[in-house]
C-alpha positions as CSV (number, residue, x, y, z in Angstrom):
1,N,-6.1,-13.5,10.9
2,G,-3.9,-16.8,10.2
3,V,-2.6,-15.4,7.3
4,T,1.5,-16.4,7.1
5,S,4.2,-16.3,4.5
6,T,3.3,-20.0,3.7
7,S,-0.6,-19.3,3.9
8,R,-2.4,-19.4,0.5
9,R,-5.2,-17.1,1.9
10,A,-5.2,-13.5,1.3
11,F,-7.6,-10.6,1.4
12,M,-8.4,-8.8,-2.0
13,G,-10.7,-6.0,-0.7
14,L,-11.9,-3.0,-2.5
15,T,-9.6,0.1,-3.0
16,R,-11.2,3.1,-1.2
17,T,-10.9,6.4,-2.8
18,F,-11.7,9.8,-1.1
19,L,-12.4,12.8,-3.2
20,K,-12.6,16.2,-1.3
21,G,-14.3,19.1,-3.0
22,G,-14.3,22.8,-2.2
23,E,-17.2,24.6,-1.5
24,N,-19.3,25.3,-4.9
25,V,-16.8,23.0,-6.6
26,T,-17.6,19.5,-8.2
27,S,-14.9,17.2,-8.8
28,F,-14.8,14.3,-11.2
29,L,-12.6,11.3,-11.0
30,T,-12.8,8.4,-13.6
31,A,-11.1,5.2,-12.3
32,A,-11.0,1.7,-14.4
33,S,-9.4,-1.4,-13.8
34,I,-8.8,-4.9,-15.5
35,L,-9.5,-7.7,-12.7
36,G,-8.6,-11.4,-12.6
37,S,-6.5,-14.2,-11.3
38,R,-3.2,-13.0,-13.0
39,N,-1.5,-16.3,-12.8
40,G,-4.2,-18.7,-13.2
41,V,-4.2,-20.2,-9.9
42,T,-7.9,-20.5,-10.1
43,A,-7.9,-22.5,-13.4
44,K,-8.8,-20.2,-16.5
45,P,-8.7,-16.4,-15.4
46,S,-12.1,-15.2,-15.7
47,V,-11.4,-11.5,-16.5
48,T,-13.6,-8.5,-15.3
49,I,-13.0,-4.8,-16.7
50,Q,-14.7,-2.1,-15.0
51,A,-15.0,1.9,-15.1
52,T,-16.8,4.3,-13.3
53,T,-17.0,8.0,-12.5
54,L,-16.9,9.6,-9.0
55,I,-18.2,12.6,-8.6
56,T,-18.3,15.0,-5.4
57,G,-21.2,16.9,-4.1
58,I,-23.9,14.3,-4.9
59,P,-26.0,12.5,-2.1
60,W,-24.5,9.3,-0.5
61,G,-25.7,6.4,-2.4
62,K,-26.8,8.1,-5.6
63,T,-25.1,7.0,-8.7
64,P,-24.2,9.8,-11.1
65,H,-25.2,9.5,-14.9
66,Q,-22.1,7.8,-16.7
67,N,-21.8,7.2,-20.6
68,L,-18.8,5.4,-20.5
69,T,-18.0,2.6,-22.9
70,I,-15.3,-0.1,-22.8
71,H,-13.4,-1.8,-25.8
72,F,-11.1,-4.5,-25.4
73,T,-8.6,-6.8,-27.3
74,T,-7.0,-10.0,-26.3
75,D,-4.5,-10.5,-29.2
76,G,-2.1,-7.7,-28.2
77,S,-3.4,-5.1,-30.5
78,I,-4.3,-1.7,-29.4
79,P,-8.0,-1.2,-28.7
80,T,-10.1,1.1,-30.9
81,K,-13.7,2.2,-31.2
82,S,-14.1,-0.6,-33.6
83,S,-12.8,-3.1,-31.1
84,P,-15.4,-5.4,-29.1
85,I,-17.3,-3.8,-26.5
86,Y,-17.1,-5.4,-22.9
87,K,-20.3,-6.6,-21.6
88,E,-19.3,-9.3,-19.2
89,P,-16.6,-11.4,-17.8
90,F,-14.5,-13.6,-20.0
91,E,-12.0,-16.5,-19.8
92,V,-8.7,-16.2,-21.3
93,A,-6.0,-18.9,-21.7
94,L,-2.5,-18.3,-20.2
95,P,-0.5,-16.2,-21.3
96,T,-2.7,-13.3,-22.4
97,T,-2.5,-9.5,-22.5
98,V,-6.0,-7.9,-22.2
99,K,-5.9,-4.2,-23.4
100,A,-8.8,-1.8,-22.9
101,L,-9.9,1.6,-24.1
102,I,-12.2,3.8,-22.0
103,L,-14.8,6.1,-23.7
104,S,-16.8,8.9,-22.5
105,G,-19.3,9.3,-25.1
106,D,-16.9,9.6,-28.2
107,K,-13.9,10.9,-26.3
108,P,-11.1,8.5,-25.5
109,L,-10.1,8.9,-21.7
110,F,-7.4,6.6,-21.2
111,T,-6.2,3.0,-22.0
112,M,-4.6,0.2,-19.9
113,E,-3.5,-3.4,-20.1
114,E,-3.0,-6.3,-17.7
115,T,-1.3,-9.4,-18.5
116,F,-2.5,-12.8,-17.3
117,A,0.5,-15.6,-17.5
118,A,2.1,-18.3,-15.1
119,D,4.7,-15.8,-13.7
120,Q,2.2,-13.0,-12.9
121,G,0.3,-12.2,-9.7
122,L,1.1,-13.1,-6.1
123,H,4.1,-14.8,-5.1
124,W,3.8,-17.7,-2.4
125,S,6.9,-17.9,-0.2
126,D,8.1,-21.2,1.2
127,G,8.7,-19.5,4.6
128,T,12.4,-19.1,4.1
129,E,12.2,-15.6,2.4
130,E,12.7,-12.5,4.3
131,T,9.8,-10.2,4.4
132,K,9.7,-6.4,4.9
133,E,6.7,-4.5,6.7
134,L,5.3,-1.1,5.1
135,D,7.0,1.9,6.5
136,P,4.1,3.4,8.9
137,Y,5.8,6.8,8.8
138,L,5.2,9.7,6.7
139,Q,8.3,11.4,5.9
140,A,8.5,15.1,6.1
141,E,9.8,15.6,2.5
142,A,6.8,13.6,1.4
143,A,4.7,16.7,2.6
144,Q,3.4,19.7,0.5
145,L,5.9,22.2,1.2
146,S,5.3,26.1,0.9
147,K,6.5,29.3,2.3
148,G,10.0,28.8,2.9
149,A,10.0,25.0,4.2
150,Q,13.0,23.2,2.4
151,V,14.2,19.8,2.3
152,K,17.9,19.2,3.6
153,K,20.0,16.4,4.4
154,G,22.1,15.8,7.5
155,P,24.4,13.2,8.9
156,N,24.3,9.5,7.6
157,K,21.9,10.7,4.7
158,V,19.1,11.6,6.9
159,T,16.5,13.6,5.0
160,F,14.5,16.2,6.9
161,V,12.4,19.5,6.4
162,S,13.7,22.8,7.8
163,S,10.9,25.3,8.7
164,S,13.4,27.7,10.1
165,R,11.4,30.7,8.3
166,E,8.1,32.1,10.1
167,K,4.9,30.7,8.4
168,S,7.0,27.6,6.8
169,T,4.4,25.3,6.0
170,L,4.1,21.4,5.6
171,T,1.0,19.9,4.6
172,F,0.1,16.2,4.7
173,P,-2.8,14.6,2.9
174,L,-4.2,11.7,5.0
175,G,-6.8,9.2,4.4
176,N,-9.1,7.5,7.3
177,N,-11.1,4.5,6.0
178,G,-12.3,4.0,9.6
179,I,-14.8,6.0,11.9
180,A,-14.3,9.7,12.8
181,G,-12.4,10.2,16.2
182,E,-9.3,11.4,18.0
183,T,-6.0,9.6,17.3
184,N,-2.2,10.1,18.3
185,L,0.1,12.1,16.3
186,F,3.9,11.7,16.9
187,I,6.4,14.2,15.4
188,D,10.1,13.4,15.0
189,Y,12.2,16.7,15.3
190,A,15.3,18.5,16.2
191,Q,16.1,22.0,17.0
192,Q,19.0,24.1,18.7
193,D,17.7,27.5,18.9
194,P,19.8,29.1,21.8
195,K,17.0,31.6,22.5
196,G,14.6,28.5,23.5
197,P,11.6,26.5,22.2
198,R,10.3,26.9,18.7
199,K,6.7,26.5,17.8
200,M,4.4,25.4,15.2
201,L,0.4,25.9,14.6
202,L,-1.2,22.5,14.1
203,S,-4.3,22.7,11.7
204,M,-6.8,19.8,10.6
205,N,-8.6,20.2,7.4
206,G,-8.1,24.1,7.4
207,K,-8.9,24.3,11.2
208,P,-6.6,25.4,13.8
209,I,-6.1,22.9,16.6
210,R,-3.6,24.0,18.7
211,T,0.0,25.4,19.1
212,L,3.0,22.8,19.5
213,T,6.0,23.7,21.4
214,F,9.3,22.0,20.2
215,K,11.9,22.0,22.9
216,N,15.6,22.2,22.1
217,T,17.2,19.0,21.6
218,G,20.7,20.1,21.5
219,S,21.4,19.6,17.7
220,W,19.6,20.5,14.4
221,D,20.3,17.2,12.4
222,K,21.0,14.7,15.2
223,N,19.4,13.9,18.6
224,W,15.8,13.6,17.1
225,K,13.2,13.7,19.8
226,R,9.4,12.9,19.6
227,L,6.5,15.1,20.3
228,K,3.3,13.5,20.9
229,T,0.0,15.1,20.5
230,T,-3.8,14.0,19.5
231,I,-5.5,15.2,16.2
232,P,-9.1,14.8,15.0
233,L,-9.7,12.7,11.9
234,T,-13.1,12.7,9.9
235,A,-13.9,9.8,8.0
236,G,-12.3,9.9,4.6
237,A,-10.1,12.4,3.2
238,N,-8.0,14.6,5.8
239,E,-5.3,17.3,5.5
240,L,-2.9,18.0,8.4
241,T,-0.8,21.2,8.6
242,L,2.0,22.5,10.3
243,T,3.1,26.1,10.1
244,A,6.0,27.8,11.7
245,Q,5.3,30.6,14.2
246,K,7.5,33.5,15.0
247,N,11.1,32.8,14.7
248,G,10.7,29.8,12.7
249,G,9.8,26.0,13.5
250,P,12.0,22.9,14.1
251,N,13.5,20.5,11.8
252,I,11.2,18.0,11.0
253,D,12.2,14.2,10.0
254,R,8.8,12.4,9.8
255,I,5.4,11.8,11.6
256,L,3.2,8.9,12.9
257,I,-0.3,8.5,13.2
258,K,-1.4,5.7,15.5
259,D,-4.0,4.9,17.7
């Protein structure tokens, strides 16, 4: 609240990651980062290097055993097993490039780097620059497509997905870092089947929710209309699936999830 284009307050929150493991399946994800004030706005940057392994299937609050080691350099050289081991935050002068090597036991996992310099990090506007909001829509072509669903282009270079074949499927991965509950789903679509409405099965996290009916809009690639329904979201990772029924489904431009 109160943050504007000329304000020097910003929220640097934690990034949440949702792992979804199947039945009798254990998933592993090792994540790492080099953190600090990149442009030295808070005097000399204090650099923190972190690495952790996330594992699905363990009780909440339990930390899995980790055998991760971080080696780093500040002189531009590539870190090796002989480079200093990271133990605590340290200060760097500007400009400095910090490079890190993450080891699991003796096995290298990956390397990363971050540059700390006066021209890096956040840019503070003087209030006269044009700003753009993030697109709240999920474009259909970004979904996982299967069983005949195809990306196509219409007038004015509008890209959409055709689900004209029966069982054509669009799957959208969704993240919910709030609480579980019902929310609204909007689907922008077009269809001109002379036989009447087309239908798609809406499923959430593999469970059928309801069959959606898409009325004739008078065009396959213009006159986009919006269908509104609701979906149940669980806390964490979710998966929304649309499956075309008999005679196929409509052309889908995008979806919007909004309270």
